C-alpha atoms as an extended CHARMM CRD file, in Angstrom:
* protein
*
        63  EXT
         1         1  UNK       CA             -3.8180000000       24.5470000000       13.6740000000  PROA      1               0.0000000000
         2         2  UNK       CA             -5.3180000000       25.3920000000       10.4110000000  PROA      2               0.0000000000
         3         3  UNK       CA             -5.1960000000       22.9660000000        7.2350000000  PROA      3               0.0000000000
         4         4  UNK       CA             -2.7100000000       25.6980000000        5.8220000000  PROA      4               0.0000000000
         5         5  UNK       CA             -0.2440000000       24.7460000000        8.6690000000  PROA      5               0.0000000000
         6         6  UNK       CA             -0.8330000000       21.0940000000        8.4290000000  PROA      6               0.0000000000
         7         7  UNK       CA             -0.3740000000       20.7470000000        4.8270000000  PROA      7               0.0000000000
         8         8  UNK       CA              3.5600000000       20.5660000000        4.7120000000  PROA      8               0.0000000000
         9         9  UNK       CA              3.3410000000       17.7440000000        7.0640000000  PROA      9               0.0000000000
        10        10  UNK       CA              0.1480000000       15.7150000000        4.9890000000  PROA      10              0.0000000000
        11        11  UNK       CA              1.6150000000       15.8160000000        1.5030000000  PROA      11              0.0000000000
        12        12  UNK       CA              4.6700000000       13.6900000000        2.1610000000  PROA      12              0.0000000000
        13        13  UNK       CA              2.4590000000       11.0360000000        4.0020000000  PROA      13              0.0000000000
        14        14  UNK       CA             -0.1000000000       11.3670000000        0.9000000000  PROA      14              0.0000000000
        15        15  UNK       CA              2.8890000000       10.6120000000       -1.7120000000  PROA      15              0.0000000000
        16        16  UNK       CA              4.3920000000        7.9280000000        0.5310000000  PROA      16              0.0000000000
        17        17  UNK       CA              1.0710000000        6.1990000000        0.5440000000  PROA      17              0.0000000000
        18        18  UNK       CA              0.2190000000        6.7710000000       -2.8030000000  PROA      18              0.0000000000
        19        19  UNK       CA              3.6710000000        5.0680000000       -3.8070000000  PROA      19              0.0000000000
        20        20  UNK       CA              3.4690000000        2.2820000000       -1.8520000000  PROA      20              0.0000000000
        21        21  UNK       CA              0.0590000000        1.5860000000       -2.8750000000  PROA      21              0.0000000000
        22        22  UNK       CA              1.0240000000        1.6620000000       -6.8200000000  PROA      22              0.0000000000
        23        23  UNK       CA              4.1550000000       -0.2810000000       -6.3450000000  PROA      23              0.0000000000
        24        24  UNK       CA              2.3650000000       -3.0880000000       -4.1210000000  PROA      24              0.0000000000
        25        25  UNK       CA             -0.6400000000       -3.4170000000       -6.7050000000  PROA      25              0.0000000000
        26        26  UNK       CA              1.8730000000       -3.5530000000       -9.5950000000  PROA      26              0.0000000000
        27        27  UNK       CA              3.8630000000       -6.2170000000       -7.6550000000  PROA      27              0.0000000000
        28        28  UNK       CA              0.5120000000       -8.1140000000       -7.2400000000  PROA      28              0.0000000000
        29        29  UNK       CA             -0.2190000000       -7.9760000000      -10.6540000000  PROA      29              0.0000000000
        30        30  UNK       CA              3.0170000000       -9.6610000000      -11.5390000000  PROA      30              0.0000000000
        31        31  UNK       CA              3.3810000000      -12.3280000000       -9.1950000000  PROA      31              0.0000000000
        32        32  UNK       CA              1.9990000000      -15.8950000000      -10.0370000000  PROA      32              0.0000000000
        33        33  UNK       CA              1.8230000000      -16.9660000000       -6.5010000000  PROA      33              0.0000000000
        34        34  UNK       CA              0.7220000000      -15.3270000000       -3.1280000000  PROA      34              0.0000000000
        35        35  UNK       CA              0.2650000000      -16.2300000000        0.3900000000  PROA      35              0.0000000000
        36        36  UNK       CA             -3.5290000000      -16.0390000000        0.0100000000  PROA      36              0.0000000000
        37        37  UNK       CA             -5.8920000000      -15.1220000000       -2.6830000000  PROA      37              0.0000000000
        38        38  UNK       CA             -4.8740000000      -12.0060000000       -4.7900000000  PROA      38              0.0000000000
        39        39  UNK       CA             -8.5290000000      -10.4270000000       -4.2030000000  PROA      39              0.0000000000
        40        40  UNK       CA             -7.7860000000      -10.6900000000       -0.6320000000  PROA      40              0.0000000000
        41        41  UNK       CA             -4.2720000000       -8.5530000000       -1.0900000000  PROA      41              0.0000000000
        42        42  UNK       CA             -5.9710000000       -6.0870000000       -3.1570000000  PROA      42              0.0000000000
        43        43  UNK       CA             -8.4340000000       -5.5010000000       -0.5600000000  PROA      43              0.0000000000
        44        44  UNK       CA             -6.0130000000       -5.1330000000        1.9460000000  PROA      44              0.0000000000
        45        45  UNK       CA             -3.5600000000       -2.9290000000        0.0250000000  PROA      45              0.0000000000
        46        46  UNK       CA             -6.1750000000       -0.5540000000       -0.8810000000  PROA      46              0.0000000000
        47        47  UNK       CA             -8.3100000000       -0.4960000000        2.4520000000  PROA      47              0.0000000000
        48        48  UNK       CA             -5.5120000000       -0.7060000000        5.1620000000  PROA      48              0.0000000000
        49        49  UNK       CA             -4.0950000000        2.7050000000        4.2020000000  PROA      49              0.0000000000
        50        50  UNK       CA             -0.0790000000        2.7880000000        4.5110000000  PROA      50              0.0000000000
        51        51  UNK       CA              0.1860000000       -0.5570000000        6.5270000000  PROA      51              0.0000000000
        52        52  UNK       CA             -1.5420000000       -2.7370000000        3.6650000000  PROA      52              0.0000000000
        53        53  UNK       CA              1.1340000000       -2.4770000000        1.2150000000  PROA      53              0.0000000000
        54        54  UNK       CA              3.7460000000       -2.7520000000        4.1060000000  PROA      54              0.0000000000
        55        55  UNK       CA              1.9870000000       -5.8930000000        5.1030000000  PROA      55              0.0000000000
        56        56  UNK       CA              1.8990000000       -7.3260000000        1.5700000000  PROA      56              0.0000000000
        57        57  UNK       CA              5.7580000000       -7.0990000000        1.1350000000  PROA      57              0.0000000000
        58        58  UNK       CA              6.5110000000       -8.1770000000        4.3840000000  PROA      58              0.0000000000
        59        59  UNK       CA              3.9140000000      -11.3840000000        4.3050000000  PROA      59              0.0000000000
        60        60  UNK       CA              2.0670000000      -11.9600000000        1.1180000000  PROA      60              0.0000000000
        61        61  UNK       CA              4.7590000000      -12.7370000000       -1.4010000000  PROA      61              0.0000000000
        62        62  UNK       CA              5.9070000000      -15.9550000000       -2.1740000000  PROA      62              0.0000000000
        63        63  UNK       CA              9.5950000000      -16.3750000000       -3.1450000000  PROA      63              0.0000000000
Protein backbone atom coordinates (compact mmCIF):
# COMPACT_ATOMS: atom_id res chain seq x y z
CA UNK A 1 0.00 0.00 0.00
CA UNK A 2 1.16 3.49 -0.74
CA UNK A 3 0.86 6.51 1.48
CA UNK A 4 -1.92 7.89 -0.70
CA UNK A 5 -3.99 4.77 -0.07
CA UNK A 6 -3.43 4.95 3.69
CA UNK A 7 -4.25 8.66 4.17
CA UNK A 8 -8.03 8.18 4.49
CA UNK A 9 -7.38 5.87 7.45
CA UNK A 10 -4.61 7.94 9.05
CA UNK A 11 -6.30 11.37 9.06
CA UNK A 12 -9.14 10.44 11.45
CA UNK A 13 -6.62 8.97 13.91
CA UNK A 14 -4.52 12.14 13.76
CA UNK A 15 -7.57 14.33 14.35
CA UNK A 16 -8.76 12.18 17.27
CA UNK A 17 -5.30 12.20 18.84
CA UNK A 18 -4.94 15.98 18.55
CA UNK A 19 -8.43 16.57 19.95
CA UNK A 20 -7.79 14.28 22.93
CA UNK A 21 -4.41 15.89 23.55
CA UNK A 22 -5.78 19.44 23.49
CA UNK A 23 -8.82 18.67 25.65
CA UNK A 24 -6.72 16.77 28.20
CA UNK A 25 -4.11 19.54 28.46
CA UNK A 26 -6.81 22.21 28.85
CA UNK A 27 -8.58 20.16 31.51
CA UNK A 28 -5.30 19.55 33.34
CA UNK A 29 -4.51 23.26 33.28
CA UNK A 30 -7.78 24.27 34.96
CA UNK A 31 -7.77 21.51 37.63
CA UNK A 32 -6.49 22.45 41.04
CA UNK A 33 -5.79 18.87 42.17
CA UNK A 34 -4.82 15.74 40.30
CA UNK A 35 -3.70 12.28 41.33
CA UNK A 36 0.02 12.81 41.07
CA UNK A 37 2.05 15.84 40.01
CA UNK A 38 0.84 17.84 37.03
CA UNK A 39 4.23 17.65 35.27
CA UNK A 40 3.90 13.85 35.24
CA UNK A 41 0.46 14.06 33.62
CA UNK A 42 1.75 16.50 30.99
CA UNK A 43 4.45 13.98 30.04
CA UNK A 44 1.96 11.10 29.93
CA UNK A 45 -0.53 13.08 27.83
CA UNK A 46 2.12 14.24 25.38
CA UNK A 47 4.23 11.12 24.96
CA UNK A 48 1.87 8.16 25.32
CA UNK A 49 -0.07 9.06 22.15
CA UNK A 50 -3.80 8.27 22.11
CA UNK A 51 -3.71 6.23 25.33
CA UNK A 52 -2.10 9.02 27.44
CA UNK A 53 -5.10 11.39 27.43
CA UNK A 54 -7.47 8.47 28.00
CA UNK A 55 -5.41 7.37 31.03
CA UNK A 56 -5.51 10.95 32.36
CA UNK A 57 -9.31 11.15 32.02
CA UNK A 58 -9.79 7.72 33.61
CA UNK A 59 -7.25 7.91 36.44
CA UNK A 60 -5.62 11.32 36.79
CA UNK A 61 -8.52 13.61 37.52
CA UNK A 62 -9.55 14.05 41.13
CA UNK A 63 -13.21 14.94 41.65
